[in-house]
PABA-646358 format. One record per residue (C-alpha): residue in one letter; x, y, z. Coordinates in steps of 0.1 Angstrom, whole numbers, padded with zeros to 4 digits, always signed. Example, Ala and Ser with C-alpha at 12.3 -4.5 7.8 and 13.67 -1.06 7.14 Angstrom:
// residues 2
A+0123-0045+0078;S+0137-0011+0071;
***
This chain:
// residues 308
M-0013-0058+0206;F-0009-0020+0206;A-0041-0018+0185;S-0058-0041+0211;L-0048-0019+0240;L-0057+0014+0222;P-0095+0010+0227;F-0089+0006+0264;F-0071+0039+0267;A-0096+0055+0243;L-0124+0045+0267;I-0103+0060+0295;G-0100+0091+0274;L-0137+0093+0269;G-0142+0090+0306;Y-0117+0118+0312;F-0134+0140+0286;A-0168+0134+0303;G-0153+0142+0338;R-0133+0172+0326;F-0162+0189+0309;K-0187+0180+0336;L-0208+0156+0315;V-0204+0133+0345;S-0205+0149+0379;A-0184+0138+0409;E-0215+0122+0423;G-0220+0104+0389;V-0185+0090+0391;N-0191+0078+0426;G-0223+0061+0413;I-0204+0044+0385;N-0178+0031+0409;S-0205+0018+0432;F-0221+0000+0403;I-0187-0016+0394;L-0177-0025+0429;Y-0210-0038+0443;F-0227-0052+0412;A-0206-0057+0381;M-0174-0069+0397;P-0190-0094+0421;A-0211-0107+0391;L-0179-0110+0371;T-0163-0129+0400;L-0192-0153+0401;H-0191-0157+0364;V-0154-0164+0362;L-0152-0188+0392;T-0181-0209+0380;K-0167-0212+0345;L-0132-0223+0353;P-0119-0257+0365;I-0111-0257+0402;E-0073-0263+0395;Q-0072-0229+0376;V-0091-0210+0404;F-0066-0215+0432;E-0031-0208+0419;W-0014-0202+0452;R+0020-0196+0436;F+0008-0166+0416;M-0008-0151+0448;A+0024-0157+0467;S+0045-0141+0440;Y+0022-0111+0437;G+0021-0107+0475;A+0059-0111+0479;T+0063-0084+0452;A+0040-0060+0470;V+0056-0065+0504;T+0092-0062+0490;V+0084-0030+0471;F+0065-0015+0501;L+0092-0023+0527;G+0120-0014+0503;M+0105+0020+0495;V+0098+0028+0532;L+0134+0019+0542;F+0149+0039+0513;Q+0129+0070+0521;R+0134+0068+0559;L+0172+0060+0558;V+0183+0078+0526;L+0158+0106+0520;K+0150+0112+0557;T+0112+0113+0548;D+0087+0114+0576;A+0070+0080+0583;K+0035+0089+0571;L+0046+0104+0538;A+0071+0075+0532;S+0043+0050+0538;V+0019+0067+0514;R+0045+0069+0487;A+0054+0032+0493;V+0018+0020+0490;C+0016+0040+0457;M+0045+0020+0444;A+0032-0014+0457;W-0005-0011+0448;A-0012-0013+0410;N-0046-0007+0393;A-0048-0045+0388;V-0086-0047+0389;Y-0100-0018+0368;L-0073-0017+0342;G-0059-0052+0347;L-0092-0069+0340;P-0096-0059+0303;I-0059-0064+0296;M-0059-0100+0311;L-0091-0107+0290;V-0073-0097+0258;L-0041-0116+0267;H-0056-0149+0280;G-0093-0149+0273;K-0118-0159+0300;K-0092-0177+0321;G-0072-0145+0325;L-0101-0129+0344;I-0092-0149+0375;I-0060-0128+0379;P-0077-0096+0390;M-0097-0116+0415;W-0064-0129+0431;T-0049-0095+0431;I-0078-0078+0450;V-0076-0104+0477;I-0038-0099+0481;D-0041-0061+0478;L-0067-0058+0505;M-0053-0085+0529;V-0016-0078+0525;T-0008-0044+0508;A-0035-0023+0524;T-0030-0040+0558;L+0007-0034+0557;A+0001+0003+0548;M-0024+0007+0575;I-0001-0008+0601;F+0027+0016+0592;L+0004+0047+0589;E-0014+0040+0622;V+0019+0036+0640;A+0033+0067+0624;Q+0002+0087+0632;S-0001+0077+0669;K+0030+0064+0687;N+0008+0050+0714;T-0015+0029+0692;S-0017-0006+0705;F-0016-0038+0684;F-0052-0045+0692;V-0064-0011+0681;I-0046-0015+0648;A-0059-0050+0643;K-0094-0039+0650;K-0092-0011+0624;I-0078-0035+0598;A-0105-0061+0605;R-0132-0035+0603;G-0118-0023+0570;L-0120-0059+0556;Y-0154-0070+0569;T-0170-0037+0559;N-0156-0038+0523;L-0185-0052+0503;F-0164-0059+0473;F-0139-0080+0493;L-0167-0099+0510;S-0184-0106+0476;V-0151-0121+0463;V-0147-0142+0494;A-0184-0153+0491;C-0178-0164+0455;F-0148-0185+0465;A-0169-0200+0493;I-0197-0209+0468;L-0171-0226+0446;L-0155-0245+0475;L-0188-0257+0490;E-0202-0265+0455;I-0233-0246+0462;P-0256-0247+0431;I-0264-0214+0415;P-0300-0210+0401;A-0301-0204+0364;P-0318-0169+0367;I-0290-0157+0390;A-0263-0172+0368;N-0278-0154+0338;L-0280-0121+0356;A-0244-0125+0367;D-0233-0132+0331;F-0252-0101+0319;L-0237-0078+0346;A-0202-0093+0340;D-0201-0079+0305;A-0205-0044+0318;A-0176-0046+0343;A-0146-0039+0319;P-0160-0010+0299;A-0175+0006+0331;A-0142+0003+0349;L-0122+0019+0321;F-0147+0048+0318;A-0145+0053+0356;I-0107+0054+0355;G-0109+0083+0330;A-0136+0101+0348;G-0117+0098+0380;L-0085+0111+0364;A-0103+0143+0357;T-0103+0150+0394;H-0066+0145+0398;K-0040+0173+0392;I-0002+0175+0389;E+0007+0194+0420;G+0037+0196+0443;S+0074+0190+0435;Q+0080+0181+0399;G+0112+0165+0407;E+0096+0143+0433;L+0069+0133+0409;A+0094+0124+0382;V+0115+0103+0405;F+0086+0083+0419;T+0069+0079+0385;L+0101+0064+0372;L+0105+0042+0402;K+0070+0028+0397;F+0081+0011+0365;V+0119+0007+0369;L+0117-0008+0404;V+0085-0028+0405;V+0088-0046+0372;P+0122-0063+0380;V+0110-0073+0414;A+0079-0088+0400;A+0099-0107+0374;F+0123-0119+0401;F+0096-0135+0422;A+0076-0148+0392;Y+0104-0165+0373;L+0132-0172+0398;V+0115-0177+0432;F+0081-0193+0424;D+0089-0205+0388;L+0054-0197+0376;P+0040-0211+0343;R+0048-0188+0314;W+0014-0172+0311;L+0012-0165+0348;A+0048-0152+0350;M+0040-0129+0321;S+0008-0118+0338;A+0027-0109+0369;V+0051-0087+0349;V+0022-0071+0330;I+0004-0063+0363;S+0035-0046+0376;C+0034-0022+0346;L+0000-0010+0356;P-0005+0025+0371;V-0010+0035+0407;A-0044+0023+0421;G-0070+0049+0429;N-0073+0035+0464;C-0038+0050+0472;F-0054+0085+0469;L-0081+0075+0494;I-0055+0062+0518;A-0035+0095+0515;K-0067+0115+0522;R-0076+0094+0551;Y-0042+0099+0568;N-0038+0135+0555;S-0003+0129+0540;G+0009+0128+0504;V-0024+0137+0489;A-0010+0158+0461;T+0017+0132+0454;S-0006+0103+0452;S-0031+0122+0430;A-0004+0133+0406;L+0011+0097+0405;I-0022+0082+0396;L-0024+0106+0366;T+0012+0104+0354;T+0015+0066+0358;T-0018+0061+0339;L-0006+0082+0310;I+0028+0064+0309;S+0015+0029+0313;L+0002+0027+0277;P+0036+0027+0260;V+0052+0007+0288;L+0025-0020+0285;A+0028-0020+0248;L+0066-0024+0250;V+0064-0053+0276;I+0037-0072+0256;W+0057-0067+0224;W+0087-0081+0242;Y+0067-0113+0249;G+0059-0115+0212;L+0022-0111+0216;
***
């Protein structure tokens, strides 16, 4: 399995090389991300949903387990920082969302494909729905309250709703689920185009991760970075296993997937959140870099533990 994972991280390395030596500009990286989010990933979503039996598409227990893990980690990290470390509310919220939001789409997609074949591709689709509707929403609520003590519930709700209905990737995933539920027939040319674009999603996502990493630096307190990098793996993995195995009693392949997802690095969206609220920018940037580097041996160890 380590040999199977190595090409993924080699492609990330190629992306990093291209970004580091300016073979791909910052605008170029943005273009790759736009292609992934607005073309390749929606096509992959359509491709996956139309190829799977309906009973495999809506696995509510996995979504509940994933969501419960994210909420528990986020709230636990906020409380720990506020009560024990005496961290200010904005920084505590940014660090917490870094712990709770894993790169389950860009990096999780190819890993799930290797572990489970085509049926594994549904897992990143579930995670993006939960991440945007639960994790990001929770972070925005805490950050908006921390940023402005007088912000009303309706103002916060409006900002969250705007964030969802203007997110084209989220809307495309919802649209694909709607097509499946309503049993809308897909014309053959569109289906063929979706299949063609879907094949580009995984390699483009891995390359984009690497190119994006070239823009991140290790800055700020080294002790802080070491502590939260360690917590990303030591804290999140047991919480994910607890909900997957003990609370929701998921089938083995889904429980294993939940644990593997928890081993993935910090999502790039956490850096965007930090920049938007002007707090923890250096920390989130460094965590994306360090957790991505460490995730290879961690993933290999966990997958070896499962005997794969």
